[in-house]
N, C-alpha and C positions, 0 to 999 in steps of 0.2 A: 226375349229382346231382339228386335230386328236390327241387327248389327250391319247392316249393308254399308258399303263405303259411301264416304260424304260426297256429294255432287256439287257442293258448294264452291263456285269458282273453280270448277274442274279439279278440285283437290284429290290427290292420289295417296293411297294407303301404302306405306313402305313395304317393300318386300321382305319376307320373313318366314323361315320354315317353322317358327315357333307359334302354333294356332292352338286354340281351344275352343270346344263348343260354347255358345253363349250362355247355355244353362250352367256350365261349370263356372264361368266367370261370375255369374250371379251367386251361386254358392260360395265362392271365394269372397265376394263383397260382402255378403251376409255375415259370414264368419268374422271378417275384418270388423265388422261393426258390431260385433258381440251380440248379434241377433240369433236367438234359438228359434228353431222352425221345425216343424213336423212335415215329413215329405212321403209322398206317395208316387205312384207312377205317372200321375197326371200333373202333379205340381206340388207345392208347399204351401203352408199356411203358418201364419205367426202372429202375435198380439203386437199392437201398435202402442207406443208411448202416447200419453195424452198430447204432448206438444206436437206429434207427428199427425194426429187424426184430422185436423183441419185440412190437410192436403188432400185427404181421401174422404171428404165429406162426412166426417164424423165417425167414420168406421172404426171399430175397436179391433177388428180382425182383418188381417189382409190375406186373401187366397190368390197365390201366384199361379198362373197357368204356363207350364213348361213349353207347351205347344200353342198354337194360336188360340185364343180364347173365344169362344162362341158369342156371337153379337148379343148385347143385352144381357149377358150373364153376370153372375157375381165375381166371377174370375177376373184378376187383374193381369193384363197383358204385360209382358216384360220387355216390351218394344222400348228402345232407347229413347224414343220420342214420346213415349207415353209419360203420365204422370209418375208411374212407379219408376220408370227409368230416370227422368229428371230428378226424382227424389233421392233415388240410390246414388247417383253420381254426385248430387249436391252434398249428400251426408258423408261420402268418402273425401270429397275435397275440402269439407269443413275442418278436418284435421290438421290442414296445412297444405303446402304445395305438392307434398309426396307422402302417400300412405306408408307407414312403416310396417314392414313384414319380413319374414325369414323363411329360408328353404325348411320344409317339413322334416327332412331327414338330414341331419348333420350333427356331429358330436357337439353336445351341450357342455360338457364339463371336461376337465384336464384328464380325469381317470379314463374316460371313453376313449381318448386318444393313446394314454400311455399304456393301458392294458394291451392294446392292439400291438403297439411297437415293442414292448418288453417280451412278448410271447414269441417274437421271431428270433431271438438270440440265445445262444448257449455259450457259457463260459465255463471250461474245464478248469476245476479247482478254484473257482471264484464266483462271481455274481454280477448281475447287470441290474442297475437301478437308476431311476429318474434323477438327474443332476439339476432340473430346472425345466419348467414348462409354462408358457403364457399363450392363452387364447385371446385374440383380438379381432373385434368386428370391423369389417371394411363395407363400406357403403356401395352397392350396386345399383343401378337405375332400371327399372322397367317401365316402358311407355307402352300403353295399350291402345290399339286402335280398332274401331269398327271395320270389320271386313266381311267379305263372302268367299267361301271355299267351295268350288264345284256347285255354286247356286244355293248353298246353305249359309246363314248368317253365322259369323264366327267372331272370335276376337283374337288380333294378331299382335304379337309382343316383340319390341325391340328392346335388347339388352345393352347396357353400358357398364363397363367396368369402373372400379374405383379410380382409376386414372384417367377416365375420360375416353379410353379406347373402346372400340366394338368387341363384343364378346363373340367368340366363335360358336358355331352351333354345337361342337362336342363339349366345350367348356360349359356351356350354359346347361346341357343336359347332365353332365357328369357332377356339377355342382348343385343339382336339384333346384335350378332357377324355375323350372316349370311346375314344380309342386310347393306352393307356398303356404304359410300359415300365419296367424297373428303372433305376435311377441306377447308372451304370457307374462313375463317379468318386466321389470323397468327396460325401455329401450335405450340403446346407445345414444349419446349426444351428438347432435350434428348441427353445424351453424347454417345460417342462411346463405352465406357466400358459398360454402361447399354444395349445398343443394342447387343453387342458380348455376353453379358451373357445371354440375353433372347435367341439370336440365338443357343447358345450352349445348353440351356436347350430344346429348340425345336427339336434340332437334337437327343438329349438323349431321348425324349418322342416318337419321331417318330420312332427310332430305336427299342424302347420297343414294340410299337404297330406293328411293322413290325416282330419282333422276336416271336410273338405269333405263327405264321405260319411255320417259319424257323429260329431257333435260329443262323445259320451260315450265314443267308443272309445279303447282302448289302443294305443299305437303299438308295432308289432312290433319286437324287437331287432335291429339290424343284424348280418349275418354277419360283416362285417369293416369297418374303417375305414382309409381311406389318405390320407395327405397327398400331394398333387399339387403338385409344384414348377413353378410357371409363371414364365417369364422374362419381365421387364419391361425395357425399354430406355429410355435417356435419353441426350441428347448434344446436340450442335450441328454444323452444318455451317458452314463458312467460304467465303464468296464473295470472291475477290480480284481486282481489276484494278488494274495499276499499284500505287501505294501506298495503295491504298483497300481494305479490308476490312469485310465485314459478316457479322453472325451470323445464323443460322436455326436455331432450337432445335427439337428433336423429342423426342417422348415417347409411349411406348404400349406395349402388349403386343407382345413381340418377334415373334410369329407373325403378328400383324395389322398391323404398322406399315406404313405406306404413306407414300412421298414427298409432301409437301404442298407446294403453291405457295408461293413467297415473296411476302409482302404487304408491299409497299413502304410505308414510313411517309410518304414525300413525296407520291408520286401516288396512293397507295392501291390501285394495281393488283397483281394476284396473277399470277405466271407462273413457269414452269420454265426459261424463257429470259431470261437477263439480259444487260446490257451496261453501259456507262458513259458518262456526258456527257463533254464535253471537259474539264469542271473536276473530274473524278473521282468524280462521284455515280452509285452503282450503282442500278439500276432496270430494271424490265422492258423489254425491247428494243422493243417496241411503243409505249413511252412515250418513247422517245428519238428525235428528229427534227432535221434540220438547219434553221436559221434560213435563209429564203430570200433574206435580204439579206446576212448576214455569212457563212453556211456554218456557223457554230459549231453543234455538237451539243448540245442542251439538251432538257429535258423538254418535252413537248408542251403541257403546262399553261402553260409560260412564254410561249408565243407567242400572239400576238394577230392577228386577220385584218384586213388592210387593206381598208376598206369600199369602195375605189375598185378595186383591182387583184385582190383576192381572195388576195394572197399572204400566207403565214404567216410572220411576222417578230417577232423581239423587240420588247418594247414601247419600248425605247429608241430605235428608229428611227421612232417614230410620234408622232403627236399626236392628241388627241381633237378632232374636228369640234365646234365649239361649237352647231352646229344640229342634227346627228343625233346627237351624244353618242357616236359611234362612233370608233374609231382608224382613222387613216389614215397612210400614209407621209407624211414630213414634205415630200418633194417633190411631192406630190399635192394640194397646197393653192393657193388662189388668193384674191385680195382681191374680196369682193362688191362690185359697182359701186353699190350702195345703201348699205347699213349699214356699209361698209368694214372689216367683220370678215374675218378669215383663215379661210377655210371650205374644207372638202374639196371635191374635184372632183365627188363624188357628189350634192352639193346645190347646186352653183354653176350658174348660167346667166347669160346675158349681161344679161337684164333684172333680175337679182337672185337672191339665194339662195332656197331653199325657205321660210325663215322670212319674208323680205321680201314674198315673193310670196302669203303666206297670212295677211296682217294681218286680224284679227276685230274687228268692231265691238264696242265695250265702252260700258257705261254711264257716266254722269258720276261715279257713286258707286263705281266700281270701286276697290279698296283700291290696287291697284298704280299707277293714275293719280293717288289721292289722294297717294301717297308722294312721286311725281315732281313734282306741282304744289306740294306743301308745301315742297320743296326749292327748287324753281325757280319763283318767284311770277309771272314774266312770262309763262309758259306757259298761265296760267289765262285768258289773252285768246282762246285758241284753242278750236274746238269740233269736233265730230263726230270723236272720236278711234277710231282703230284700233291694234291692238296684237298683237305676238307676242312670244313668249319664245325665248331661247336658253339655253345653259348658263350664261352669265355676264352676259347683258344683257337688257333691255327693249328692243324696237324699236317706237316709236309713230309715227303719222302722223295729221296734222290738217289741216284745211282753214280757210280764212277769206277769204271774198269770192273772188278770183281767184289765190289764193296758197296753196300747200301748204308743210307743215313736216314735216321727218322728224328724229327724235331717236333716239339710241342711247344708253342710260342704264345704267350699270354696276349690277348688281343688288345688290352688296353696299354700295358706297358711295354710291349714287345720283348719282355724278358723271357729267357728260356726256362721253360718248366721241366722239360725232360729232353735228353739227348741220347740217343742210342745208335748203335751200328751193328750190322751182322754181314756175313758173306752173302754172295748174291744169290745162292741156292739154300741158305739157311733157313730154318723156320723159327729160330730163336733171336732175341735181340738183347745185345749186351749193353748195359747203361755205360755211357762215357762220363767218367768222373775224373777230378783233378787235372793232372798233366795232360791227359788224353783229351779232356774237354776243351781246355785251353787251346791246345793245338788245332782243334776242328774250327773253333770260332775265331782264331785269329788270321 
């Protein structure tokens, strides 16, 4: 088939990286027409139906020359302008405005897709199964143009997606649009409006690809149009452990569909390997860990780290240390000998917790001190204040003559939690209670 570009009215063939040898185009066309042929290195031969013999002067068999046919030989040239070329294209066009075809290599049944997806997942103590799957055919358009590549005749293809958009080179290759075969079973239905819309879109795209070289050029007429039915798949997988089931939807072109990791709505983790917590929540296996206190399997995000032991435990087994603000196991707390607060062992020492040992000098106009003195007038007699804060309390210490005062004040209510005194050089503090306490605060 001499598929050189048309020269009528200076028509240009659209630019495209999707080309094939003219012989391969003829092979595809014969297969589309259901014509069986015998082939060797020089060409092919096949029997003609009686209705087609008149075109070829009554011949019952046609011999096609893959290369140039010798003059006067019995070999039929496959030039597009030859009688065979005209006959072949007319036979293709007789089926309608577009020849129905499909990619040679694409999943044909639900099981072809499901088996690939199911094999990607693992569910500890449970199972994964198909919760629904549907294959749907989408019509793509292929317009084929006579062209010449490096001086050799070829056929150049322009592809249009089902929505009328241009198909990228990568997508055309990945969907198998370059390797087509006849539809062996009943073809999907398509109405004339849809076909005409695709054809109009194809002509616009072809014109755009041609105008790159010459904006005023006329676009060559395509040899033939083909509707390529591409399968799209959608459905969902179900992951089940015990009485709990979660869904994992999927959707995409059947040939390109790949298993995607399940993304947990709880932990946000993505994984192909799932399991369940003791209370039945399904999540990524690496997000499920045992509480080191109770042994219960929970999500790792539900555990806290004890600041004393480093053990990962559920929050219910811990308390927040008022000094560090970090959780610690409830049995890892002790009473500070100075402020009498319950603090974690990580901040506790015999001489006092970290807060008590890090009292800082403050000015007389410090707002925190003003709040305390405003609530407890008797404390205004004391000077040289030092102060520290914990999560719930102010710890303040003052001196007067040979005596020291220590107060622990609730941050929210400004009530006195602890009040103690000691000598200036004494190491122990004596709690102030009863009358002594009243005298200090009035």
